[in-house]
A tleap script that builds the chain and sets N, CA, C and O, in Angstrom:
source leaprc.protein.ff14SB
mol = sequence {
  NMET ALA SER ASN LYS TRP VAL LEU LEU SER
  ALA TYR ARG GLN GLU TYR LYS SER ALA ILE
  LEU ALA ALA SER LEU GLU ALA LYS GLU ILE
  ALA TYR LYS MET ILE ASP LYS VAL ASP SER
  ALA PHE ASN PHE VAL GLY GLU VAL GLU ILE
  TYR VAL ARG GLN SER ASP TYR VAL THR ALA
  LEU TYR ILE LYS GLU ASN LEU GLU CLEU
}
set mol.1.N position { 107.583 107.311 104.984 }
set mol.1.CA position { 107.437 105.889 105.257 }
set mol.1.C position { 106.656 105.245 104.111 }
set mol.1.O position { 105.603 105.740 103.708 }
set mol.2.N position { 107.175 104.158 103.604 }
set mol.2.CA position { 106.539 103.473 102.471 }
set mol.2.C position { 105.316 102.694 102.935 }
set mol.2.O position { 105.287 102.128 104.028 }
set mol.3.N position { 104.322 102.685 102.077 }
set mol.3.CA position { 103.088 101.968 102.395 }
set mol.3.C position { 103.212 100.495 102.025 }
set mol.3.O position { 103.771 100.153 100.982 }
set mol.4.N position { 102.691 99.635 102.878 }
set mol.4.CA position { 102.715 98.207 102.609 }
set mol.4.C position { 101.373 97.711 102.094 }
set mol.4.O position { 101.154 96.502 102.012 }
set mol.5.N position { 100.478 98.615 101.748 }
set mol.5.CA position { 99.172 98.242 101.224 }
set mol.5.C position { 99.353 97.613 99.836 }
set mol.5.O position { 100.132 98.111 99.024 }
set mol.6.N position { 98.632 96.521 99.568 }
set mol.6.CA position { 98.707 95.850 98.278 }
set mol.6.C position { 97.660 96.432 97.341 }
set mol.6.O position { 96.499 96.589 97.721 }
set mol.7.N position { 98.067 96.753 96.118 }
set mol.7.CA position { 97.159 97.315 95.118 }
set mol.7.C position { 97.218 96.460 93.854 }
set mol.7.O position { 98.243 95.854 93.540 }
set mol.8.N position { 96.101 96.429 93.145 }
set mol.8.CA position { 96.011 95.643 91.921 }
set mol.8.C position { 96.835 96.306 90.820 }
set mol.8.O position { 96.631 97.474 90.490 }
set mol.9.N position { 97.756 95.549 90.268 }
set mol.9.CA position { 98.567 96.036 89.149 }
set mol.9.C position { 97.929 95.646 87.824 }
set mol.9.O position { 97.829 96.454 86.901 }
set mol.10.N position { 97.496 94.382 87.750 }
set mol.10.CA position { 96.962 93.909 86.484 }
set mol.10.C position { 96.169 92.626 86.691 }
set mol.10.O position { 96.325 91.928 87.692 }
set mol.11.N position { 95.309 92.335 85.708 }
set mol.11.CA position { 94.549 91.084 85.700 }
set mol.11.C position { 94.523 90.580 84.267 }
set mol.11.O position { 94.256 91.338 83.334 }
set mol.12.N position { 94.801 89.299 84.103 }
set mol.12.CA position { 94.860 88.696 82.774 }
set mol.12.C position { 93.987 87.450 82.718 }
set mol.12.O position { 93.888 86.703 83.692 }
set mol.13.N position { 93.364 87.236 81.583 }
set mol.13.CA position { 92.629 85.990 81.349 }
set mol.13.C position { 93.593 84.873 80.964 }
set mol.13.O position { 93.358 83.708 81.284 }
set mol.14.N position { 94.664 85.222 80.285 }
set mol.14.CA position { 95.661 84.236 79.875 }
set mol.14.C position { 96.732 84.121 80.959 }
set mol.14.O position { 97.394 85.100 81.303 }
set mol.15.N position { 96.891 82.912 81.487 }
set mol.15.CA position { 97.825 82.711 82.597 }
set mol.15.C position { 99.273 82.973 82.195 }
set mol.15.O position { 100.073 83.401 83.027 }
set mol.16.N position { 99.620 82.723 80.934 }
set mol.16.CA position { 101.010 82.941 80.514 }
set mol.16.C position { 101.390 84.420 80.614 }
set mol.16.O position { 102.545 84.734 80.901 }
set mol.17.N position { 100.449 85.327 80.385 }
set mol.17.CA position { 100.743 86.755 80.495 }
set mol.17.C position { 101.055 87.139 81.935 }
set mol.17.O position { 101.967 87.925 82.193 }
set mol.18.N position { 100.296 86.584 82.866 }
set mol.18.CA position { 100.559 86.883 84.278 }
set mol.18.C position { 101.909 86.299 84.694 }
set mol.18.O position { 102.611 86.893 85.513 }
set mol.19.N position { 102.276 85.148 84.141 }
set mol.19.CA position { 103.562 84.532 84.463 }
set mol.19.C position { 104.723 85.383 83.943 }
set mol.19.O position { 105.744 85.518 84.617 }
set mol.20.N position { 104.573 85.952 82.757 }
set mol.20.CA position { 105.614 86.817 82.197 }
set mol.20.C position { 105.777 88.068 83.049 }
set mol.20.O position { 106.899 88.472 83.356 }
set mol.21.N position { 104.664 88.680 83.428 }
set mol.21.CA position { 104.734 89.873 84.273 }
set mol.21.C position { 105.343 89.541 85.633 }
set mol.21.O position { 106.174 90.294 86.140 }
set mol.22.N position { 104.937 88.428 86.219 }
set mol.22.CA position { 105.480 88.019 87.523 }
set mol.22.C position { 106.988 87.809 87.437 }
set mol.22.O position { 107.718 88.228 88.336 }
set mol.23.N position { 107.464 87.172 86.378 }
set mol.23.CA position { 108.901 86.950 86.214 }
set mol.23.C position { 109.646 88.273 86.058 }
set mol.23.O position { 110.756 88.425 86.568 }
set mol.24.N position { 109.043 89.224 85.359 }
set mol.24.CA position { 109.668 90.534 85.183 }
set mol.24.C position { 109.749 91.291 86.506 }
set mol.24.O position { 110.750 91.948 86.791 }
set mol.25.N position { 108.699 91.196 87.306 }
set mol.25.CA position { 108.712 91.838 88.623 }
set mol.25.C position { 109.752 91.194 89.525 }
set mol.25.O position { 110.473 91.881 90.249 }
set mol.26.N position { 109.823 89.875 89.475 }
set mol.26.CA position { 110.783 89.139 90.285 }
set mol.26.C position { 112.218 89.514 89.913 }
set mol.26.O position { 113.077 89.644 90.784 }
set mol.27.N position { 112.468 89.685 88.620 }
set mol.27.CA position { 113.810 90.055 88.157 }
set mol.27.C position { 114.239 91.406 88.716 }
set mol.27.O position { 115.428 91.639 88.930 }
set mol.28.N position { 113.287 92.288 88.950 }
set mol.28.CA position { 113.576 93.617 89.516 }
set mol.28.C position { 113.400 93.638 91.034 }
set mol.28.O position { 113.433 94.701 91.653 }
set mol.29.N position { 113.213 92.464 91.625 }
set mol.29.CA position { 113.072 92.296 93.074 }
set mol.29.C position { 111.899 93.088 93.647 }
set mol.29.O position { 111.999 93.686 94.718 }
set mol.30.N position { 110.786 93.082 92.911 }
set mol.30.CA position { 109.560 93.709 93.378 }
set mol.30.C position { 108.637 92.614 93.900 }
set mol.30.O position { 108.305 91.671 93.182 }
set mol.31.N position { 108.230 92.753 95.159 }
set mol.31.CA position { 107.337 91.769 95.766 }
set mol.31.C position { 105.964 91.851 95.110 }
set mol.31.O position { 105.474 92.939 94.807 }
set mol.32.N position { 105.355 90.695 94.897 }
set mol.32.CA position { 104.027 90.662 94.293 }
set mol.32.C position { 103.239 89.493 94.865 }
set mol.32.O position { 103.800 88.555 95.430 }
set mol.33.N position { 101.933 89.576 94.705 }
set mol.33.CA position { 101.039 88.472 95.053 }
set mol.33.C position { 100.222 88.163 93.812 }
set mol.33.O position { 99.700 89.066 93.158 }
set mol.34.N position { 100.117 86.882 93.496 }
set mol.34.CA position { 99.335 86.466 92.345 }
set mol.34.C position { 98.141 85.664 92.857 }
set mol.34.O position { 98.307 84.677 93.574 }
set mol.35.N position { 96.950 86.093 92.488 }
set mol.35.CA position { 95.731 85.416 92.911 }
set mol.35.C position { 95.036 84.871 91.667 }
set mol.35.O position { 94.622 85.623 90.784 }
set mol.36.N position { 94.922 83.560 91.620 }
set mol.36.CA position { 94.314 82.879 90.480 }
set mol.36.C position { 92.818 82.745 90.716 }
set mol.36.O position { 92.384 81.966 91.565 }
set mol.37.N position { 92.035 83.502 89.967 }
set mol.37.CA position { 90.578 83.467 90.094 }
set mol.37.C position { 89.936 82.786 88.888 }
set mol.37.O position { 88.747 82.963 88.622 }
set mol.38.N position { 90.742 81.999 88.155 }
set mol.38.CA position { 90.228 81.259 87.009 }
set mol.38.C position { 89.477 80.041 87.530 }
set mol.38.O position { 89.993 79.290 88.357 }
set mol.39.N position { 88.268 79.854 87.046 }
set mol.39.CA position { 87.434 78.725 87.452 }
set mol.39.C position { 88.075 77.426 86.969 }
set mol.39.O position { 88.420 77.309 85.793 }
set mol.40.N position { 88.235 76.464 87.850 }
set mol.40.CA position { 88.878 75.206 87.477 }
set mol.40.C position { 88.025 74.370 86.531 }
set mol.40.O position { 88.566 73.562 85.775 }
set mol.41.N position { 86.721 74.540 86.553 }
set mol.41.CA position { 85.845 73.783 85.663 }
set mol.41.C position { 85.691 74.475 84.306 }
set mol.41.O position { 85.554 73.816 83.276 }
set mol.42.N position { 85.714 75.797 84.318 }
set mol.42.CA position { 85.548 76.576 83.088 }
set mol.42.C position { 86.730 77.529 82.970 }
set mol.42.O position { 86.691 78.633 83.514 }
set mol.43.N position { 87.771 77.118 82.273 }
set mol.43.CA position { 89.006 77.912 82.196 }
set mol.43.C position { 88.831 79.274 81.557 }
set mol.43.O position { 89.704 80.131 81.692 }
set mol.44.N position { 87.736 79.494 80.870 }
set mol.44.CA position { 87.512 80.779 80.217 }
set mol.44.C position { 86.834 81.781 81.144 }
set mol.44.O position { 86.574 82.913 80.737 }
set mol.45.N position { 86.544 81.387 82.377 }
set mol.45.CA position { 85.887 82.261 83.349 }
set mol.45.C position { 86.892 82.662 84.421 }
set mol.45.O position { 87.509 81.805 85.055 }
set mol.46.N position { 87.053 83.959 84.620 }
set mol.46.CA position { 87.939 84.453 85.673 }
set mol.46.C position { 89.260 84.960 85.131 }
set mol.46.O position { 89.552 84.846 83.940 }
set mol.47.N position { 90.055 85.524 86.034 }
set mol.47.CA position { 91.335 86.112 85.676 }
set mol.47.C position { 92.374 85.815 86.746 }
set mol.47.O position { 92.043 85.438 87.870 }
set mol.48.N position { 93.628 85.991 86.379 }
set mol.48.CA position { 94.731 85.925 87.326 }
set mol.48.C position { 95.096 87.367 87.654 }
set mol.48.O position { 95.435 88.148 86.764 }
set mol.49.N position { 95.024 87.717 88.940 }
set mol.49.CA position { 95.302 89.088 89.372 }
set mol.49.C position { 96.697 89.166 89.988 }
set mol.49.O position { 97.129 88.261 90.701 }
set mol.50.N position { 97.381 90.254 89.701 }
set mol.50.CA position { 98.708 90.490 90.271 }
set mol.50.C position { 98.656 91.784 91.083 }
set mol.50.O position { 98.266 92.842 90.589 }
set mol.51.N position { 99.060 91.662 92.334 }
set mol.51.CA position { 99.087 92.794 93.262 }
set mol.51.C position { 100.537 93.112 93.628 }
set mol.51.O position { 101.372 92.215 93.746 }
set mol.52.N position { 100.820 94.396 93.803 }
set mol.52.CA position { 102.131 94.836 94.279 }
set mol.52.C position { 101.913 95.804 95.439 }
set mol.52.O position { 100.816 96.328 95.632 }
set mol.53.N position { 102.962 96.027 96.193 }
set mol.53.CA position { 102.872 97.007 97.279 }
set mol.53.C position { 102.683 98.396 96.683 }
set mol.53.O position { 103.216 98.711 95.619 }
set mol.54.N position { 101.928 99.204 97.377 }
set mol.54.CA position { 101.640 100.551 96.892 }
set mol.54.C position { 102.932 101.330 96.638 }
set mol.54.O position { 103.012 102.111 95.690 }
set mol.55.N position { 103.923 101.120 97.472 }
set mol.55.CA position { 105.193 101.840 97.325 }
set mol.55.C position { 105.956 101.425 96.065 }
set mol.55.O position { 106.807 102.175 95.587 }
set mol.56.N position { 105.660 100.235 95.519 }
set mol.56.CA position { 106.320 99.749 94.304 }
set mol.56.C position { 105.461 99.921 93.057 }
set mol.56.O position { 105.875 99.534 91.964 }
set mol.57.N position { 104.271 100.494 93.208 }
set mol.57.CA position { 103.307 100.513 92.111 }
set mol.57.C position { 103.826 101.229 90.858 }
set mol.57.O position { 103.673 100.711 89.752 }
set mol.58.N position { 104.424 102.387 91.011 }
set mol.58.CA position { 104.869 103.155 89.845 }
set mol.58.C position { 105.944 102.384 89.080 }
set mol.58.O position { 105.901 102.315 87.852 }
set mol.59.N position { 106.892 101.816 89.787 }
set mol.59.CA position { 107.939 101.033 89.135 }
set mol.59.C position { 107.349 99.802 88.458 }
set mol.59.O position { 107.718 99.472 87.332 }
set mol.60.N position { 106.433 99.125 89.143 }
set mol.60.CA position { 105.803 97.932 88.578 }
set mol.60.C position { 104.970 98.276 87.353 }
set mol.60.O position { 104.956 97.521 86.381 }
set mol.61.N position { 104.284 99.395 87.389 }
set mol.61.CA position { 103.482 99.841 86.245 }
set mol.61.C position { 104.392 100.120 85.046 }
set mol.61.O position { 104.050 99.776 83.915 }
set mol.62.N position { 105.525 100.731 85.285 }
set mol.62.CA position { 106.490 100.993 84.223 }
set mol.62.C position { 106.959 99.679 83.595 }
set mol.62.O position { 107.048 99.570 82.372 }
set mol.63.N position { 107.257 98.692 84.424 }
set mol.63.CA position { 107.681 97.379 83.925 }
set mol.63.C position { 106.572 96.764 83.094 }
set mol.63.O position { 106.820 96.271 81.994 }
set mol.64.N position { 105.352 96.788 83.610 }
set mol.64.CA position { 104.216 96.203 82.897 }
set mol.64.C position { 103.997 96.870 81.541 }
set mol.64.O position { 103.771 96.187 80.542 }
set mol.65.N position { 104.063 98.178 81.503 }
set mol.65.CA position { 103.796 98.895 80.262 }
set mol.65.C position { 104.882 98.702 79.227 }
set mol.65.O position { 104.641 98.924 78.040 }
set mol.66.N position { 106.075 98.295 79.642 }
set mol.66.CA position { 107.159 98.063 78.696 }
set mol.66.C position { 107.245 96.605 78.235 }
set mol.66.O position { 108.122 96.257 77.445 }
set mol.67.N position { 106.353 95.765 78.718 }
set mol.67.CA position { 106.254 94.396 78.224 }
set mol.67.C position { 105.302 94.396 77.038 }
set mol.67.O position { 104.352 95.178 77.005 }
set mol.68.N position { 105.541 93.552 76.093 }
set mol.68.CA position { 104.630 93.468 74.954 }
set mol.68.C position { 103.693 92.304 75.157 }
set mol.68.O position { 103.898 91.224 74.602 }
set mol.69.N position { 102.637 92.527 75.972 }
set mol.69.CA position { 101.670 91.466 76.260 }
set mol.69.C position { 100.355 91.718 75.561 }
set mol.69.O position { 99.424 90.924 75.691 }
savepdb mol mol.pdb
quit
């Protein structure tokens, strides 16, 4: 039985990098959650975190590592 637990795949300071990874995951039909922890007053503080289901983690990690970010 596949686990539905969400695990952190990656965190980026640059929002465009998280958007590229999210689009790549979406293209492979991998569910993800993106949590924006960037401070609205100070854009240089915080990161955008991307979570995937534990059962999709290995595939998502492979996708992430093959992107040139």
